[in-house]
C-alpha positions in Angstrom: -9.5 -37.6 -25.7 -9.4 -41.0 -24.0 -12.7 -42.7 -23.0 -11.0 -45.0 -20.5 -12.1 -43.8 -17.0 -8.9 -44.4 -15.3 -6.8 -42.7 -17.9 -9.1 -39.7 -17.4 -8.9 -39.9 -13.8 -5.1 -40.4 -13.1 -4.2 -37.6 -15.9 -6.5 -35.1 -13.9 -4.7 -35.9 -10.7 -1.3 -35.7 -12.3 -2.3 -32.4 -13.8 -3.3 -31.2 -10.3 0.1 -32.5 -8.8 1.9 -30.7 -11.5 -0.3 -27.5 -10.9 0.6 -27.4 -7.2 4.3 -27.5 -7.9 4.7 -25.5 -11.1 1.4 -23.3 -11.6 2.6 -20.7 -14.1 4.3 -23.1 -16.5 1.4 -25.5 -16.5 -1.2 -22.5 -16.9 0.7 -21.2 -19.9 0.9 -24.8 -21.2 -2.9 -25.3 -21.0 -3.7 -22.2 -22.6 -1.5 -23.1 -25.7 -3.6 -26.4 -26.2 -6.6 -25.8 -28.6 -9.8 -26.3 -26.5 -7.8 -27.4 -23.6 -10.0 -25.1 -21.1 -13.1 -26.1 -23.0 -12.3 -29.9 -22.5 -11.9 -29.4 -18.7 -15.1 -27.4 -18.7 -17.0 -30.4 -20.2 -15.5 -32.6 -17.4 -17.8 -30.9 -14.9 -20.5 -32.5 -16.8 -18.9 -36.0 -16.6 -19.2 -38.8 -14.1 -19.2 -37.6 -10.4 -15.6 -39.0 -9.9 -14.1 -37.1 -12.9 -16.2 -34.0 -12.1 -14.9 -33.6 -8.7 -11.3 -34.0 -10.0 -11.8 -31.5 -12.6 -13.4 -29.2 -10.4 -10.5 -29.2 -8.1 -8.2 -28.7 -11.0 -10.0 -25.7 -12.1 -10.1 -24.4 -8.6 -6.1 -24.4 -8.7 -6.0 -23.1 -12.1 -8.0 -19.6 -11.6 -6.4 -18.6 -8.3 -4.1 -15.9 -10.2 -4.7 -16.7 -14.0 -6.6 -13.9 -15.1 -7.0 -15.4 -19.0 -8.3 -18.8 -17.6 -10.8 -16.8 -15.5 -12.5 -15.2 -18.7 -12.4 -18.2 -21.0 -14.1 -20.2 -17.9 -16.7 -17.5 -17.6 -17.5 -17.4 -21.3 -17.7 -21.2 -21.4 -20.6 -21.0 -19.0 -18.8 -21.6 -15.5 -21.4 -19.8 -13.7 -24.3 -22.0 -14.8 -22.3 -25.2 -14.3 -21.1 -24.0 -10.8 -24.3 -23.3 -9.5 -25.9 -26.3 -11.0 -23.6 -28.4 -9.2 -24.2 -26.6 -5.9 -27.8 -27.2 -6.2 -27.5 -31.0 -7.2 -25.2 -31.3 -4.1 -27.7 -29.7 -1.6 -26.6 -26.1 -1.3 -25.0 -25.2 2.1 -26.2 -28.7 3.5 -23.6 -30.1 0.8 -20.3 -31.7 1.1 -16.8 -30.6 0.0 -17.7 -30.2 -3.5 -20.0 -27.2 -2.7 -17.1 -25.8 -1.0 -14.8 -26.3 -4.2 -17.7 -24.9 -6.3 -17.8 -21.8 -4.0 -14.1 -21.4 -4.1 -14.1 -21.6 -8.0 -16.9 -19.1 -7.9 -14.7 -16.6 -5.6 -11.7 -16.9 -7.8 -13.6 -15.8 -10.8 -15.2 -12.8 -9.1 -12.2 -11.5 -7.1 -11.0 -8.0 -8.1 -12.8 -8.7 -11.3 -15.9 -6.2 -12.0 -16.3 -7.5 -15.6 -17.2 -11.0 -14.2 -19.3 -9.6 -11.3 -21.1 -7.7 -14.0 -21.7 -11.1 -16.1 -23.1 -13.0 -13.3 -25.4 -10.3 -12.2 -26.8 -9.8 -15.9 -26.9 -13.6 -16.8 -27.3 -15.9 -13.7 -28.6 -13.1 -11.1 -28.0 -13.2 -7.4 -30.6 -15.4 -6.4 -28.8 -18.8 -6.8 -26.3 -17.2 -4.5 -28.8 -16.0 -1.8 -30.5 -19.2 -1.8 -27.5 -21.0 -0.5 -27.8 -18.9 2.7 -31.4 -19.9 3.4 -31.8 -22.2 6.7 -34.1 -25.0 6.3 -35.7 -27.0 8.9 -36.7 -25.7 12.6 -33.8 -27.1 14.1 -30.9 -25.5 12.6 -27.7 -28.0 12.7 -24.5 -26.4 11.7 -21.9 -29.2 10.8 -18.4 -28.5 10.2 -18.8 -28.7 6.5 -21.9 -26.5 6.5 -20.1 -23.8 8.4 -17.3 -23.8 6.0 -19.8 -23.7 2.9 -21.8 -20.6 4.7 -18.4 -18.9 5.3 -17.6 -19.5 1.6 -20.8 -18.0 0.3 -20.4 -15.0 2.5 -17.0 -14.5 1.2 -18.7 -14.4 -2.4 -21.4 -11.7 -0.9 -18.2 -9.7 0.6 -16.4 -9.8 -2.8 -19.3 -8.3 -4.4 -19.6 -5.6 -1.9 -16.1 -4.4 -2.0 -14.8 -4.8 -5.6 -11.2 -3.5 -6.4 -11.2 0.2 -5.7 -7.3 0.5 -5.8 -6.6 -1.1 -9.2 -10.0 -0.3 -10.7 -11.7 3.1 -9.7 -14.7 2.4 -12.0 -15.7 -0.6 -9.8 -17.4 1.8 -7.4 -20.4 2.0 -9.6 -20.4 -1.7 -10.0 -20.2 -2.1 -6.2 -23.2 0.2 -5.6 -25.2 -1.8 -8.3 -24.3 -4.8 -6.5 -25.5 -3.5 -3.1 -28.8 -2.2 -4.5 -29.7 -5.4 -6.3 -28.5 -7.6 -3.2 -30.9 -5.6 -1.1 -33.8 -5.8 -3.6 -33.3 -9.7 -3.7 -33.8 -9.7 0.3 -30.1 -10.8 1.2 -30.4 -8.4 4.4 -33.1 -10.6 5.9 -31.3 -13.7 5.4 -28.3 -12.1 6.8 -30.1 -11.0 9.7 -31.8 -14.4 10.2 -28.4 -15.9 9.9 -26.3 -13.4 12.2 -28.9 -12.2 14.6 -31.8 -14.3 15.0 -30.4 -17.7 14.7 -28.8 -18.7 18.1 -27.0 -21.7 16.8 -24.8 -20.2 14.1 -21.0 -20.6 15.0 -19.2 -17.4 16.0 -17.2 -17.3 12.8 -20.3 -17.1 10.5 -22.0 -14.5 13.0 -18.8 -12.2 12.5 -18.7 -12.5 8.8 -22.4 -11.9 8.6 -22.0 -8.7 10.4 -19.1 -7.7 8.1 -21.2 -8.2 5.2 -24.3 -6.1 6.8 -21.6 -3.3 7.5 -20.4 -3.4 3.8 -23.9 -3.6 2.4 -24.9 -0.1 4.0 -21.6 1.7 3.9 -22.2 4.8 1.7 -25.7 3.6 0.5 -28.7 5.6 1.5 -31.4 3.3 0.5 -29.6 0.2 2.5 -29.3 2.3 5.5 -32.9 3.2 5.6 -33.7 -0.5 4.9 -31.8 -1.6 7.9 -33.1 1.1 10.1 -36.5 -0.2 9.4 -36.0 -3.9 9.7 -37.8 -5.4 12.5 -36.8 -8.9 14.1 -38.4 -11.4 16.5 -41.7 -13.0 17.1 -45.0 -11.2 16.8 -45.1 -10.4 20.6 -41.7 -9.4 21.1 -40.7 -7.5 17.9 -37.8 -4.9 18.1 -35.9 -3.2 15.6 -32.9 -4.8 14.1 -30.3 -2.0 15.5 -31.8 -2.9 19.0 -31.0 -6.4 18.6 -27.4 -6.0 17.2 -26.7 -3.4 20.1 -27.8 -6.2 22.6 -25.4 -8.6 21.0 -22.8 -5.8 21.4 -23.4 -5.3 25.0 -23.9 -9.0 26.2 -21.9 -11.3 23.7 -18.8 -13.1 25.5 -17.1 -13.3 22.2 -14.4 -10.4 21.5 -14.6 -11.1 17.7 -18.4 -11.0 17.6 -18.3 -7.7 19.4 -15.8 -6.2 17.0 -17.8 -7.3 14.2 -21.3 -6.0 15.5 -19.5 -2.8 16.3 -18.4 -2.5 12.7 -22.1 -2.2 11.6 -22.8 0.8 13.9 -19.7 2.2 12.4 -20.9 2.1 8.9 -24.3 3.1 9.8 -23.2 6.3 11.4 -20.7 7.1 8.7 -21.8 10.2 6.8 -25.3 9.6 7.8 -26.4 12.6 10.0 -30.2 11.5 9.9 -29.3 8.2 11.3 -27.3 9.6 14.0 -30.0 12.1 15.0 -32.6 9.4 14.9 -30.4 7.5 17.5 -29.6 10.2 19.5 -33.2 11.3 19.9 -33.8 8.0 22.0 -31.4 8.6 24.6 -33.6 8.9 27.4 -32.3 7.9 30.8 -34.6 5.3 32.5 -35.2 5.5 36.3 -33.0 3.7 38.7 -35.3 1.0 39.1 -34.3 0.0 35.5 -31.0 0.0 36.1 -30.5 -3.4 37.3 -32.7 -4.9 34.6 -31.4 -7.7 32.5 -30.8 -7.3 28.8 -33.4 -10.3 28.3 -36.2 -8.0 30.0 -35.2 -4.8 28.0 -37.0 -5.8 25.0 -39.6 -2.6 25.3 -36.6 -0.3 25.7 -35.8 2.1 22.9 -32.2 2.1 21.4 -31.0 4.9 23.2 -32.3 3.8 26.8 -30.7 0.5 26.1 -27.3 2.2 25.3 -27.5 4.4 28.4 -28.4 1.2 30.5 -25.3 -0.5 29.2 -23.3 2.6 30.0 -24.2 2.6 33.4 -24.3 -1.0 34.4 -20.7 -0.7 35.6 -22.1 1.3 38.6 -22.9 -1.8 40.6 -20.7 -4.7 39.5 -17.7 -2.7 38.7 -17.1 -4.4 35.2 -16.3 -1.8 32.7 -16.5 -4.2 29.8 -20.2 -3.3 29.1 -19.7 0.2 29.5 -16.7 0.4 27.2 -18.7 -1.4 24.5 -21.5 1.0 24.9 -19.0 4.0 24.9 -17.9 2.6 21.6 -21.2 2.9 19.9 -21.9 6.3 21.5 -19.0 7.6 20.0 -20.2 6.6 16.5 -23.5 8.4 17.2 -21.7 11.6 18.0 -18.9 11.5 15.3 -18.9 14.6 12.9 -22.2 15.8 14.1 -22.4 18.8 16.4 -26.2 18.6 17.0 -25.9 15.1 18.5 -22.9 16.0 20.8 -24.9 19.0 22.2 -28.0 16.6 22.7 -25.7 13.9 24.5 -24.1 16.6 26.7 -27.7 17.4 28.1 -28.1 13.9 29.5 -27.7 13.8 33.2 -27.8 10.3 35.0 -29.3 9.8 38.5 -26.6 8.9 40.9 -27.1 5.3 43.0 -27.5 7.5 46.2 -30.1 10.3 45.1 -30.4 11.6 48.7 -26.6 12.4 48.7 -25.8 13.9 45.0 -27.6 15.8 42.4 -27.9 14.3 38.9 -24.8 13.7 37.3 -23.8 14.6 33.6 -23.0 11.7 31.5 -19.7 13.2 30.6 -18.7 13.3 34.1 -19.8 9.7 34.4 -17.5 8.6 31.6 -14.7 10.2 33.1 -15.5 8.4 36.5 -15.3 5.0 34.6 -12.1 6.2 33.0 -10.6 6.7 36.4 -12.2 3.4 37.6 -10.4 1.6 34.9 -7.1 3.1 36.1 -7.7 1.4 39.4 -8.1 -2.2 37.9 -4.4 -2.3 37.9 -2.4 -4.5 40.1 0.6 -3.4 42.1 2.8 -4.4 39.2 1.2 -2.0 36.9 -0.4 -4.8 35.0 -4.0 -5.1 34.4 -5.8 -7.6 36.6 -7.4 -8.9 33.6 -6.0 -8.8 29.8 -9.6 -7.7 28.7 -9.3 -4.5 31.0 -6.4 -3.1 28.9 -8.7 -1.7 26.1 -11.3 -0.2 28.6 -9.5 3.1 28.9 -8.8 3.6 25.3 -12.3 3.2 24.0 -13.5 5.4 26.7 -11.0 8.0 26.0 -11.8 7.7 22.0 -15.4 8.4 23.2 -14.3 11.6 25.1 -12.0 12.6 22.1 -15.0 12.4 19.8 -17.2 14.3 22.3 -15.0 17.4 22.9 -13.8 17.7 19.0 -15.1 21.4 17.9 -17.5 21.4 21.1 -16.7 24.3 23.4 -19.7 23.5 25.5 -18.4 20.1 26.1 -15.0 21.2 27.1 -16.5 23.6 29.5 -18.5 20.8 31.1 -15.5 18.8 31.3 -13.5 21.3 32.9 -16.3 22.3 35.4 -15.0 19.7 37.8 -11.3 20.5 38.8 -10.5 16.7 39.3 -11.0 15.9 35.6 -7.9 18.0 34.6 -5.8 16.8 37.5 -6.7 13.0 36.6 -5.7 13.6 32.9 -2.5 15.1 34.1 -1.8 11.9 36.0 -3.0 9.6 33.3 -0.4 11.3 30.8 2.4 11.1 33.5 1.6 7.6 34.4 4.3 5.5 32.8 2.5 2.3 33.8 -0.4 3.2 31.5 -0.4 1.8 27.8 0.8 3.9 25.0 -2.5 4.6 23.4 -4.0 5.5 26.9 -1.4 8.1 27.6 -1.6 9.3 24.0 -5.2 9.6 23.9 -5.4 11.6 27.3 -2.8 14.0 25.9 -5.2 14.4 22.8 -8.1 15.3 25.2 -5.8 17.8 27.2 -5.0 19.4 23.8 -8.6 19.4 23.0 -9.2 21.3 26.1 -6.8 24.0 24.7 -7.9 24.5 21.1 -11.4 24.2 21.6 -11.8 26.4 25.0 -14.0 29.4 25.0 -13.8 29.9 28.8 -13.3 33.3 30.1 -12.9 32.6 33.6 -9.3 32.7 34.9 -7.7 29.3 35.7 -9.8 27.4 33.1 -8.9 29.2 30.1 -6.4 28.0 27.3 -3.5 29.6 28.9 -4.2 28.2 32.2 -4.2 24.6 30.6 -1.2 24.9 28.8 0.7 26.5 32.1 -0.6 23.5 34.1 0.6 21.2 31.2 4.0 22.9 31.3 4.2 23.1 35.2 3.0 19.3 35.8 4.0 17.4 32.8 6.6 19.5 30.7 5.7 20.3 27.2 8.5 18.3 25.8 7.4 15.0 27.8 3.8 16.0 26.8 4.8 15.9 23.0 6.5 12.9 23.4 3.3 11.2 24.6 1.9 12.2 21.2 4.9 10.8 19.3 4.9 7.6 21.1 1.3 6.9 20.4 1.8 7.7 16.5 4.7 5.6 16.4 2.9 2.5 18.4 2.0 -0.7 16.7 -1.8 0.1 16.9 -1.6 3.5 15.1 1.3 2.6 12.8 -0.5 -0.6 11.5 -3.6 1.6 10.7 -2.0 4.2 8.4 -3.3 2.4 5.3 -6.2 4.2 4.0 -7.5 0.8 2.5 -8.7 -1.9 4.6 -6.5 -5.0 4.3 -8.1 -7.8 2.1 -9.4 -10.8 3.8 -7.3 -14.1 3.2 -9.2 -16.1 0.6 -10.9 -19.2 2.1 -9.3 -22.4 0.6 -9.0 -26.2 1.5 -5.9 -25.4 3.3 -7.3 -22.5 5.7 -11.0 -23.6 6.0 -10.6 -25.3 9.2 -8.9 -22.7 11.0 -11.4 -20.4 9.7 -14.4 -22.4 10.9 -12.8 -22.8 14.3 -12.1 -19.1 14.5 -12.1 -18.2 18.3 -12.0 -14.8 20.0 -8.8 -12.9 20.5 -7.0 -15.0 23.1 -8.4 -13.4 26.1 -5.6 -15.2 28.3 -2.7 -13.8 26.0 -0.1 -12.9 28.2 1.2 -9.4 27.7 4.9 -9.1 27.1 5.4 -5.4 28.4 3.1 -3.4 30.5 2.8 -0.7 28.0 1.3 -2.9 25.2 -2.2 -2.3 24.1 -4.7 -4.9 23.6 -4.6 -6.4 20.0 -8.3 -5.7 19.6 -7.7 -2.1 19.5 -6.1 -2.7 15.8 -9.6 -3.3 14.7 -11.2 -0.6 16.5 -8.6 2.3 15.5 -9.0 2.3 11.7 -7.3 4.4 9.4 -10.1 7.1 9.7 -9.5 7.5 13.2 -5.7 7.6 13.2 -5.7 10.1 10.4 -8.2 12.3 12.5 -5.9 12.0 15.5 -3.0 13.0 13.3 -4.7 16.2 12.3 -5.8 16.8 15.6 -2.4 16.6 17.0 -0.9 19.3 14.5 -3.7 21.7 15.8 -2.7 21.1 19.2 1.0 22.0 18.5 0.2 25.1 16.6 -2.3 26.2 19.5 0.4 25.5 22.1 3.1 27.5 20.2 0.6 30.2 19.5 -0.1 30.5 23.2 3.4 30.4 24.4 4.2 33.2 21.8 1.7 35.4 22.8 1.0 35.3 26.6 -1.8 36.9 28.3 -1.2 40.8 28.4 -3.8 41.7 31.0 -2.6 42.5 34.6 -5.0 41.6 37.3 -2.9 42.9 40.4 -1.8 46.6 40.3 2.0 46.7 41.6 2.7 49.0 44.6 5.3 50.9 42.6 2.5 52.5 40.4 1.1 54.5 43.4 2.5 58.0 44.5 4.1 58.1 47.7 3.9 60.7 50.3 5.8 64.1 49.8 6.6 62.9 46.4 6.2 65.8 43.8 4.5 65.1 40.5 7.9 65.3 38.6 9.8 62.6 40.6 6.6 60.4 40.4 6.5 60.7 36.5 10.2 59.8 36.5 9.7 56.8 38.6 6.9 55.7 36.6 8.7 56.1 33.5 11.5 53.9 34.8 9.2 51.3 36.0 7.4 51.2 32.7 10.8 50.8 31.1 11.9 48.1 33.3 8.7 46.3 32.6 8.8 46.6 28.9 12.4 45.0 29.2 11.2 42.3 31.1 8.3 41.5 28.9 10.5 41.6 25.8 12.8 39.0 27.3 9.8 36.9 28.2 8.4 37.1 24.7 11.9 36.2 23.3 12.4 33.3 25.9 8.7 32.0 25.1 9.2 32.3 21.4 12.5 30.2 21.4 11.0 27.7 23.7 7.6 27.2 21.5 10.1 27.1 18.3 12.1 24.4 19.6 9.0 22.5 20.6 7.5 22.8 17.2 10.6 21.7 15.5 11.6 18.9 17.6 8.0 17.8 18.5 9.2 16.4 21.7 10.5 13.3 19.8 14.1 13.5 21.4 15.3 13.5 24.8 15.1 16.4 27.1 18.0 18.9 26.4 19.9 19.7 29.7 22.2 22.5 28.1 21.6 25.9 29.6 19.4 28.5 27.8 20.3 31.9 27.0 18.9 34.6 29.5 17.4 37.0 27.5 16.8 37.4 23.7 20.0 39.2 22.7 22.1 36.4 24.1 20.0 34.0 21.8 20.4 36.1 18.7 24.1 36.2 19.4 24.3 32.5 20.2 22.4 31.7 17.0 24.5 34.0 14.9 27.8 32.2 16.3 26.2 28.9 15.4 25.4 30.2 11.8 29.1 31.2 11.5 30.1 27.9 12.8 28.1 26.0 10.6 29.3 28.2 7.4 32.9 27.7 8.4 32.2 24.0 8.7 30.6 24.0 5.1 33.6 26.0 3.8 36.1 23.8 5.4 34.1 20.8 3.9 34.3 22.5 0.4 38.2 23.1 0.8 38.7 19.6 1.8 36.6 18.5 -1.4 38.6 20.6 -3.4 41.9 19.8 -2.1 41.0 16.0 -2.8 40.1 16.8 -6.4 43.5 18.8 -6.9 45.3 15.9 -5.5 43.6 13.5 -7.8 44.4 15.8 -10.9 48.0 16.1 -9.8 48.2 12.1 -9.5 46.5 12.2 -13.2 49.3 14.5 -14.6 52.1 12.5 -12.8 50.8 9.5 -14.5 50.7 11.3 -17.9 54.5 12.7 -17.6 55.4 8.9 -16.9 53.7 7.9 -20.0 55.3 10.7 -22.0 58.7 10.0 -20.5 58.2 6.3 -21.8 57.3 7.5 -25.2 60.4 9.5 -25.4 62.5 6.6 -24.4 61.1 4.7 -27.1 61.7 7.4 -29.6 65.4 7.8 -28.3 65.6 4.1 -29.0 64.5 4.4 -32.4 66.8 7.3 -32.9 69.7 5.1 -31.8 68.8 2.5 -34.1 68.8 4.7 -37.0 72.2 5.9 -36.0 73.4 2.5 -36.0 71.9 1.7 -39.5 73.5 4.8 -40.8 76.9 3.7 -39.3 76.5 0.7 -41.2 75.9 2.0 -44.4 78.8 4.3 -44.2 81.0 1.2 -43.3 79.3 -0.6 -46.4 80.1 2.6 -48.6 83.7 2.6 -47.3 84.1 -1.1 -48.1 82.6 -0.6 -51.6 85.3 2.5 -52.1 88.2 0.6 -51.1 87.1 -2.6 -53.4 86.7 -0.5 -56.3 83.0 0.4 -56.6 81.4 1.9 -59.7 82.1 5.8 -59.9 78.7 6.7 -61.1 77.3 5.5 -57.6 77.1 8.8 -55.5 77.5 7.3 -52.1 77.9 10.6 -50.3 74.7 12.2 -51.8 72.6 9.0 -50.7 74.2 9.2 -47.2 73.5 12.8 -46.7 69.8 12.4 -48.0 68.9 9.5 -45.6 70.6 11.4 -42.9 68.6 14.6 -43.6 65.4 12.8 -43.9 65.9 10.9 -40.7 67.0 14.3 -38.8 63.9 15.8 -40.2 61.6 13.2 -38.7 63.1 12.8 -35.3 63.4 16.8 -35.1 59.7 17.1 -35.8 58.5 14.3 -33.2 60.9 15.7 -30.6 59.5 19.3 -31.2 55.9 18.0 -30.9 56.7 16.3 -27.6 58.7 19.4 -26.2 55.3 21.3 -26.7 53.5 19.0 -24.9 55.8 18.9 -22.0 55.9 22.7 -22.0 52.0 22.7 -21.7 51.9 20.2 -18.8 54.8 22.0 -17.1 52.4 25.2 -17.0 49.8 23.1 -15.8 51.8 21.6 -12.9 53.1 25.2 -12.0 49.8 26.3 -11.6 48.6 23.5 -9.6 51.5 23.7 -7.3 50.6 27.4 -6.8 47.2 26.4 -5.6 48.3 23.6 -3.6 50.8 26.0 -1.6 47.8 28.3 -1.0 46.0 25.2 0.6 48.9 24.7 2.7 50.1 21.4 1.1 53.7 20.6 0.8 54.2 20.4 -3.1 57.9 19.3 -2.8 56.7 16.0 -1.4 54.0 15.8 -4.2 56.3 16.5 -7.0 59.4 14.8 -5.6 59.0 11.7 -8.1 58.3 14.0 -11.1 61.4 16.1 -10.5 63.6 13.0 -10.6 62.0 12.1 -13.7 62.5 15.4 -15.3 66.3 15.2 -14.6 66.8 12.0 -16.2 64.7 13.0 -19.2 67.1 16.1 -19.7 70.1 14.1 -19.4 68.8 12.0 -22.1 68.1 14.9 -24.3 71.7 16.1 -23.7 73.1 12.8 -24.6 71.0 12.7 -28.1 72.1 16.3 -28.8 75.6 15.4 -28.1 
């Protein structure tokens, strides 16, 4: 209301200070003031200093106050925000642009109705224009970077909605995605994140995350990204190729994770896109193997991907190969045709004169073994980065073998592959995820095994696991992986929301660097922290369901072992000089013996399978001796069951005993109370007798003194005595009835306690003494 500049200025500052210390109370107070929010909104059109202070106050006010957010939107907040941003110069502006975008994000976060109002009133053009880069030499100051991060956060809010609290927001999100792509936001994102070589890492990472969210579950946007081309006229290439090159050559771990997210979203439920990418997987001749990525512009997507996979053949650095393996796993995920297509790929050896072409699957197992050799004598990786090579390559193999018997057969064609997996599962120096995923691969070789050849079939694989690892230890590896930090932190079905960008954390976001590459690993079994981003909830749930199938298959195989006999025992042949009758008798005895042994074997295997299924290998290995046959097992189980029932019966008796003791104690207290009441009654009776005696003395005194003859003293005395006697006899009778009832209860409880072995005399010792005293009192009163 005041016109004075300084009063308005300092009042706004005071309100801001109050808001930072007591936000809820001040929000409620402002809402109760008539037109309070409207007056604050009007200050946005005031002098620059007042406007900036009012903008800062509104930013604080709208962080958690939904009512204030609604009022601001209906007061025209969107128009005023974009007007100030345009006036300040867009992304080139100062901290005022940052405050405006923070206020905008507060209004749109988890608020579908406000997003609809923005889309249908102002539109997205003003928002997208902030992303446009101006000039030929792009300069990214600290403030410009923060402004771009803020507008990218706005786009991210429009692309994600609030799926947990508002399921209807899915429709709103799909509409936002459609309109944003129609307004060419994908072109600006690709320019900022892919083509611009000067953009900071933090900006490029957020751009890739926005692209991934933009195409997720949206067919038109997926096709739009697949058809985009980047580069100059002389070197035009598909946008997916450019993003793949960034994955393979970037030095930033964060940028690799963000760009990898684009391919994850592109291949998710997009079988046509997967087939398109898989169709380009054509190996180049060895002459192209050493080509640099700068020279592979003319390569197809698949050729570039295979080029990245085999680059480790020469320099021994598995980082590029593991990154390419991550992309290849997305191409094959949930797509049997792509798995079969990639399975046919054969790579030329580095020494063609010595070896024939090698299947790509065998090459990846070779790199997996090479990653193990990168460890030092102390078991730790020579470089912290190499600790994620094995899990990513194992993730590829797990995806490849899933529901693909041909891939399992190709994997088992080389005997060293199985031996290496056995060693990896048994290696205590490997990380938890590496051991667990290797155990999953072994399990896939069991459940998707269609091989008839002896030694490679499912029974042989399980037998090998049992002999060389032990089934308990094998299942323990799976349990350890599920309990690891990487897997337990990804159990949530919804991704964790990003932390809102504010003035307090803007600088740290702008200076966001890679996951610390030199971060020391305290335990040699710790996995690389970047795996938490790679192993999302979908992959964790997939491994969980696959693990259940593995356990069931191994139990089934152990419960029903192979029944075919490949070697005929010598006992089945008829001996010389042995007549047919003796031969038949001997065969009958032999068959009976075999049946008994087979039955014992089945009982033993069934017992072992049930124990493994129940315990899951989660505990320590039991060392107690097992029964030799099924009958002993049944006897032991019967004894255990009887013991358990006896223990339960004993616990019930103990509980019942405690209840009886408690009830006896209650009755004892009740008897004590009745004794007290009886004593009070006796005192009252004695008082009455004394009063009666006094009356008699008075009557005698009156008689001796010559009292009036008409006064019938004897009659009055008799009536008083009769009335008092009736009253006391009635109360005494009621009390004796109660005591009789309680005595019968005590007798029943005493009998029950004697059955339970309790010493009744000890429990009722005090009650007996009280009763004796009570009887003495009664005798005195009768006398």
